[in-house]
C-alpha positions, 0 to 999 in steps of 0.5 A: 215342508211342500203340500202337493197337488197331483193330476193322473193322466196315463193309458194303462196297457195289458201286453198279453191281453191284445184285444184291449185297447189302451185304458185311460186313467185320470184323477186329482189328489194331494200329497206332501214332501218333507225334507231335512238337511244337515250341512257342516262347514269345512272351510270358508268356501266348502260344505257338506251335507247329509239329509232325509227326504220323505214324499207321500202322494195320493190319487182318487181316479178312474179307470175308463174301461168303457173307452177300452172295451168298445162300450162294453166296460164301465168305469172303476175306482182307480185309488193309489198311493205312494210313499218314498223315502231316503237318505242323501249326501250333498257337498257344495263350494263357493267361488269368489 
């Protein structure tokens, strides 16, 4: 298990609106990563395993439209969350 501290620092671009400049976005957040693996010892030198992983991150930030719209815009809350999960297989070999 790992606890994450996240930092958002990006620029949003709208290709269909060429008059809008890049929109800076920033913020801080948190998250967690969980992982579990089940290994099987095939021989003294070779192992195989299967596992699962889960990530969840969230960020509370701001989109700075005031910079992109020439001073005509105002900052806007830009909160996001992402969750990812999956399974994996692995193998390891030891060299003497």
